SESENU-135562 format. One record per residue: x, y, z of N, C-alpha, C in turn; residue in one letter. Coordinates in nm, 4 decimals, padded with zeros to 6 digits. Example, Ala and Ser with C-alpha at 12.3 -4.5 7.8 and 13.67 -1.06 7.14 Angstrom:
% residues 2
nu, nv, nw, cau, cav, caw, cu, cv, cw, residu
01.3190, -00.5690, 00.7800, 01.2300, -00.4500, 00.7800, 01.3200, -00.3300, 00.7800, A
01.2850, -00.2250, 00.7080, 01.3670, -00.1060, 00.7140, 01.2900, 00.0030, 00.7870, S
//
This chain:
% residues 115
nu, nv, nw, cau, cav, caw, cu, cv, cw, residu
-14.7814, -04.2585, 05.3943, -14.7474, -04.1789, 05.5598, -14.6266, -04.1611, 05.5714, M
-14.5140, -04.2611, 05.5585, -14.4107, -04.3095, 05.6274, -14.3179, -04.1854, 05.5776, K
-14.3916, -04.1553, 05.4141, -14.3469, -04.0363, 05.3525, -14.3354, -03.8802, 05.3767, N
-14.4515, -03.8862, 05.4764, -14.5156, -03.7438, 05.5109, -14.4226, -03.7475, 05.6101, R
-14.4212, -03.8047, 05.7128, -14.3165, -03.7768, 05.8331, -14.1869, -03.7790, 05.7812, W
-14.1283, -03.8399, 05.6398, -13.9514, -03.7792, 05.6929, -14.0023, -03.6466, 05.6339, I
-14.1121, -03.5825, 05.5338, -14.0856, -03.4739, 05.4675, -14.1305, -03.3554, 05.5716, I
-14.1972, -03.3792, 05.6754, -14.2053, -03.2783, 05.8132, -14.0910, -03.3086, 05.8682, L
-13.9882, -03.3854, 05.9280, -13.8677, -03.4003, 05.9683, -13.8105, -03.3071, 05.9047, T
-13.7698, -03.3758, 05.7799, -13.7049, -03.2371, 05.7013, -13.7113, -03.1175, 05.7266, A
-13.8485, -03.0924, 05.7173, -13.8628, -02.9327, 05.7010, -13.8372, -02.8383, 05.8280, V
-13.8866, -02.9315, 05.9571, -13.8702, -02.9082, 06.0664, -13.7272, -02.8913, 06.0645, A
-13.6159, -02.9910, 06.0340, -13.4865, -02.9770, 06.0731, -13.4186, -02.7947, 06.0556, A
-13.4640, -02.7989, 05.8955, -13.4406, -02.7016, 05.7859, -13.4971, -02.5516, 05.8817, I
-13.6422, -02.5576, 05.9252, -13.6288, -02.4625, 06.0115, -13.5648, -02.4300, 06.1389, C
-13.5422, -02.5187, 06.1924, -13.4892, -02.4527, 06.3132, -13.3246, -02.4490, 06.2909, L
-13.2830, -02.4865, 06.1673, -13.1528, -02.4461, 06.1557, -13.1579, -02.3076, 06.1245, A
-13.2706, -02.2727, 06.0219, -13.2373, -02.1155, 05.9486, -13.2662, -02.0314, 06.0909, G
-13.3762, -02.0713, 06.1893, -13.3737, -01.9865, 06.3570, -13.2677, -01.9540, 06.3843, C
-13.1702, -02.0756, 06.4022, -13.0460, -02.0740, 06.4774, -12.9787, -01.9853, 06.4378, S
-12.9854, -02.0056, 06.2934, -12.8429, -01.8539, 06.2345, -12.9153, -01.7361, 06.2071, S
-13.0456, -01.7297, 06.2179, -13.0986, -01.5925, 06.2166, -13.0747, -01.4845, 06.3710, C
-13.0803, -01.6097, 06.5140, -13.0493, -01.5606, 06.6075, -12.8992, -01.5181, 06.6297, S
-12.8092, -01.5877, 06.5982, -12.6617, -01.5671, 06.5882, -12.6371, -01.4080, 06.5442, S
-12.7216, -01.3926, 06.4393, -12.6947, -01.2914, 06.3150, -12.6923, -01.1382, 06.4176, R
-12.8000, -01.1804, 06.4745, -12.8529, -01.0618, 06.5523, -12.7336, -01.0345, 06.6705, K
-12.7250, -01.1547, 06.7071, -12.5844, -01.1120, 06.8232, -12.5054, -01.0559, 06.7915, G
-12.4726, -01.0826, 06.6185, -12.3305, -01.0230, 06.5862, -12.3295, -00.8973, 06.5659, N
-12.2229, -00.7914, 06.6004, -12.2439, -00.6612, 06.6171, -12.1025, -00.6312, 06.5117, R
-12.1683, -00.4814, 06.4168, -12.0463, -00.4635, 06.3140, -11.9294, -00.4281, 06.4138, A
-11.8038, -00.4541, 06.3539, -11.6976, -00.4280, 06.4283, -11.6447, -00.3353, 06.3511, V
-11.5719, -00.2305, 06.4453, -11.5190, -00.1217, 06.2780, -11.3700, -00.1204, 06.3874, H
-11.2533, -00.0711, 06.2648, -11.1262, -00.1021, 06.2778, -11.0670, 00.0264, 06.2914, I
-11.0114, 00.0819, 06.3903, -10.9268, 00.2087, 06.3730, -10.7655, 00.1992, 06.4138, Y
-10.7300, 00.2796, 06.3128, -10.5772, 00.2750, 06.3699, -10.5271, 00.4114, 06.4262, H
-10.4295, 00.3660, 06.4965, -10.3412, 00.5048, 06.5961, -10.1869, 00.5247, 06.6127, G
-10.1646, 00.6260, 06.6624, -10.0324, 00.6617, 06.6875, -10.0580, 00.7298, 06.8022, V
-09.9009, 00.6418, 06.8960, -09.9413, 00.7608, 07.0159, -09.8304, 00.6830, 07.1233, G
-09.8139, 00.7468, 07.2165, -09.6738, 00.7183, 07.3310, -09.7671, 00.6709, 07.4390, V
-09.6640, 00.5953, 07.4717, -09.7200, 00.4567, 07.6088, -09.7311, 00.5315, 07.7356, I
-09.8259, 00.5543, 07.8262, -09.7883, 00.6327, 07.9031, -09.7813, 00.5402, 08.0732, E
-09.8511, 00.4204, 08.0344, -09.8367, 00.3576, 08.1958, -09.8922, 00.1559, 08.0951, S
-09.8677, 00.0537, 08.1510, -09.9276, -00.0737, 08.1316, -09.9451, -00.1186, 08.2365, L
-10.0750, -00.2002, 08.2430, -10.0991, -00.2705, 08.3720, -10.1598, -00.4208, 08.3227, D
-10.0419, -00.5297, 08.3340, -10.0401, -00.6658, 08.2607, -10.1459, -00.7166, 08.3216, I
-10.1691, -00.6831, 08.4349, -10.2628, -00.7892, 08.5342, -10.3984, -00.7441, 08.4799, D
-10.4200, -00.6209, 08.4662, -10.5927, -00.5990, 08.4094, -10.5919, -00.5849, 08.2983, Q
-10.4565, -00.6193, 08.1919, -10.4718, -00.6245, 08.0397, -10.5172, -00.4927, 07.9698, K
-10.4431, -00.3377, 08.0398, -10.4978, -00.2669, 07.9879, -10.3581, -00.1771, 07.9639, Q
-10.3530, -00.0794, 07.9272, -10.2689, 00.0099, 07.8375, -10.2751, 00.1810, 07.8546, I
-10.2246, 00.2653, 07.8750, -10.2790, 00.3511, 07.8962, -10.1491, 00.4462, 07.7731, Q
-10.2093, 00.5233, 07.6868, -10.1584, 00.5738, 07.5699, -10.2318, 00.7161, 07.5288, I
-10.1280, 00.8142, 07.5317, -10.1672, 00.9242, 07.5055, -10.0991, 00.9280, 07.3460, N
-10.2712, 00.9644, 07.2438, -10.2448, 00.9411, 07.0975, -10.2817, 01.0783, 07.0008, H
-10.2402, 01.0789, 06.8853, -10.2904, 01.1502, 06.8260, -10.4202, 01.1527, 06.7733, E
-10.4841, 01.1764, 06.6615, -10.6791, 01.1888, 06.6584, -10.6525, 01.0629, 06.6107, E
-10.7730, 01.0171, 06.6367, -10.7605, 00.9093, 06.5527, -10.9004, 00.8710, 06.4784, I
-10.8750, 00.8934, 06.3200, -10.9410, 00.9948, 06.1727, -11.0501, 00.8934, 06.2542, K
-11.2475, 00.9684, 06.2094, -11.3462, 00.9559, 06.2029, -11.3397, 00.8530, 06.3200, D
-11.3261, 00.8587, 06.4381, -11.3387, 00.7690, 06.5899, -11.3268, 00.8944, 06.6833, Y
-11.1535, 00.9329, 06.7631, -11.1728, 01.0150, 06.8454, -11.0785, 01.0914, 06.8132, M
-11.1239, 01.2047, 06.8791, -10.9840, 01.3370, 06.9159, -10.8774, 01.3220, 06.9869, P
-10.7655, 01.3908, 06.9605, -10.6213, 01.3421, 07.0221, -10.6553, 01.3515, 07.1684, A
-10.6255, 01.2322, 07.2518, -10.6241, 01.2587, 07.3913, -10.5133, 01.1465, 07.4363, M
-10.5403, 01.1301, 07.6054, -10.4578, 00.9751, 07.6580, -10.5590, 00.9394, 07.7422, S
-10.6162, 00.7960, 07.7321, -10.6878, 00.7289, 07.6818, -10.6081, 00.5484, 07.7852, M
-10.6984, 00.4717, 07.9034, -10.6507, 00.3459, 07.8780, -10.7487, 00.3074, 07.7935, P
-10.7000, 00.1750, 07.7201, -10.7320, 00.1247, 07.6415, -10.7250, -00.0508, 07.6662, Y
-10.8317, -00.1434, 07.6686, -10.8106, -00.2829, 07.6816, -10.6851, -00.3474, 07.5649, R
-10.6734, -00.4626, 07.6373, -10.5726, -00.5087, 07.5238, -10.6300, -00.6515, 07.5308, V
-10.6644, -00.7139, 07.3654, -10.6700, -00.8232, 07.3959, -10.6255, -00.9304, 07.4555, K
-10.4844, -00.9401, 07.4107, -10.4066, -01.0716, 07.4732, -10.3001, -00.9858, 07.5480, H
-10.2604, -01.0404, 07.6666, -10.1287, -00.9651, 07.7424, -10.0458, -00.9374, 07.6747, K
-10.0098, -01.0574, 07.6100, -09.9059, -01.0766, 07.5166, -09.8647, -00.9667, 07.4015, S
-09.9350, -00.9202, 07.3616, -09.9304, -00.7663, 07.2956, -09.8362, -00.6648, 07.3804, L
-09.8633, -00.7013, 07.5006, -09.7886, -00.6056, 07.5504, -09.5821, -00.6494, 07.6052, M
-09.5756, -00.7791, 07.5495, -09.4700, -00.7861, 07.5529, -09.3237, -00.7214, 07.5377, D
-09.2713, -00.6526, 07.5892, -09.1548, -00.5826, 07.4881, -09.1712, -00.4471, 07.5515, G
-09.3182, -00.3980, 07.5188, -09.3379, -00.2389, 07.5194, -09.2872, -00.1852, 07.6961, L
-09.2607, -00.0199, 07.6707, -09.2516, 00.0404, 07.8224, -09.3091, 00.1225, 07.8027, K
-09.3507, 00.2098, 07.9189, -09.3864, 00.3909, 07.8842, -09.2471, 00.4662, 07.8353, A
-09.3590, 00.5521, 07.7575, -09.2296, 00.6087, 07.6973, -09.2175, 00.5803, 07.5224, G
-09.2634, 00.4266, 07.4787, -09.2419, 00.3837, 07.4053, -09.3316, 00.4479, 07.2724, D
-09.3021, 00.5340, 07.1549, -09.4051, 00.5502, 07.0286, -09.4430, 00.4466, 06.9861, K
-09.5551, 00.4078, 06.9601, -09.6310, 00.3070, 06.9019, -09.7760, 00.3427, 06.7779, V
-09.7961, 00.2473, 06.6901, -09.8807, 00.2463, 06.6441, -09.9548, 00.1078, 06.6914, E
-10.1047, 00.1489, 06.6668, -10.1860, 00.0465, 06.7492, -10.3436, 00.0454, 06.6177, F
-10.3811, -00.0685, 06.6805, -10.5203, -00.1067, 06.5873, -10.6356, -00.1225, 06.6970, T
-10.7244, -00.0678, 06.6974, -10.8369, -00.0949, 06.7825, -10.9673, -00.1820, 06.7187, I
-11.0539, -00.2373, 06.7691, -11.1552, -00.3053, 06.7117, -11.2842, -00.2330, 06.8475, H
-11.4202, -00.2085, 06.7457, -11.4695, -00.1400, 06.8391, -11.6247, -00.1960, 06.8064, D
-11.6599, -00.2784, 06.8741, -11.8308, -00.3341, 06.8337, -11.8864, -00.2853, 06.8842, S
-11.9461, -00.1598, 06.9764, -11.9861, -00.1087, 07.0389, -12.0143, -00.1524, 07.1560, G
-11.9114, -00.2018, 07.2139, -11.9050, -00.2764, 07.3522, -11.7599, -00.1873, 07.4215, Q
-11.7227, -00.0711, 07.3693, -11.6289, -00.0313, 07.3903, -11.4500, -00.0588, 07.3315, G
-11.3640, 00.0044, 07.3204, -11.2323, -00.0251, 07.2557, -11.1628, -00.1212, 07.2797, P
-11.1132, -00.2312, 07.2070, -10.9980, -00.3004, 07.2437, -10.9003, -00.3123, 07.1359, V
-10.7892, -00.3107, 07.2445, -10.6610, -00.2991, 07.1363, -10.6351, -00.4229, 07.0685, L
-10.6250, -00.4900, 06.9609, -10.5892, -00.5933, 06.8981, -10.4524, -00.5934, 06.8521, T
-10.3831, -00.4812, 06.7948, -10.2473, -00.5193, 06.7590, -10.1602, -00.3937, 06.8100, D
-10.0545, -00.3577, 06.8307, -09.9317, -00.2681, 06.8711, -09.8128, -00.3184, 06.8304, I
-09.7681, -00.2475, 06.8475, -09.6502, -00.2666, 06.7448, -09.5456, -00.0934, 06.7754, K
-09.3669, -00.1121, 06.8538, -09.3332, -00.0290, 06.8738, -09.3047, 00.0121, 06.7383, K
-09.3071, 00.2135, 06.7370, -09.2010, 00.2176, 06.6251, -09.0555, 00.2585, 06.6050, V
-09.0157, 00.2289, 06.5920, -08.8660, 00.2562, 06.6092, -08.8287, 00.4392, 06.5485, E
-08.7853, 00.5219, 06.5761, -08.7400, 00.6399, 06.5502, -08.6268, 00.6542, 06.4940, N
-08.5851, 00.6969, 06.3815, -08.4771, 00.7366, 06.2843, -08.4219, 00.8258, 06.3333, S
-08.3001, 00.8100, 06.3618, -08.1941, 00.8944, 06.3677, -08.1234, 00.9741, 06.2782, A
-08.1274, 00.9420, 06.1320, -08.1075, 00.9577, 06.0175, -08.1726, 01.0357, 05.9546, E
-08.2955, 01.0786, 05.9885, -08.4034, 01.1470, 05.9414, -08.4144, 01.0981, 05.8157, G
-08.4275, 00.9624, 05.7642, -08.4481, 00.9312, 05.6285, -08.3409, 00.9390, 05.5481, G
-08.2480, 00.9969, 05.5593, -08.1393, 01.0021, 05.4934, -08.0107, 00.8689, 05.4590, Q
-08.0009, 00.8240, 05.3659, -07.9063, 00.7247, 05.3773, -07.7470, 00.7358, 05.3499, K
-07.6787, 00.7084, 05.3988, -07.5541, 00.7464, 05.3563, -07.4899, 00.6980, 05.2615, A
-07.3695, 00.7652, 05.1921, -07.3330, 00.7300, 05.0808, -07.2430, 00.7909, 05.0087, G
//
């Protein structure tokens, strides 16, 4: 009789663990990652938002000017309107979130080395 309770308790624990993992999977959405290039039009640090006039983002959206939510305010450190940037967007169906951004340095030499 004691063994039966041990077995039933173990089975119940396994079932509960399985059910909780199933429900967390249902809540997870696939995250799609996209890369873009554009020019910053404005930054709103308090709202964690950046307006970027960007080129076409392949398989995602045409060229346009659009505000993006920024995952962390620190991503906007050192950036200003007029900066050309490369950026990464994560979209899980809840709207795009900018997760990485870096300023692109323009080469005045056109890629040629002095020599």
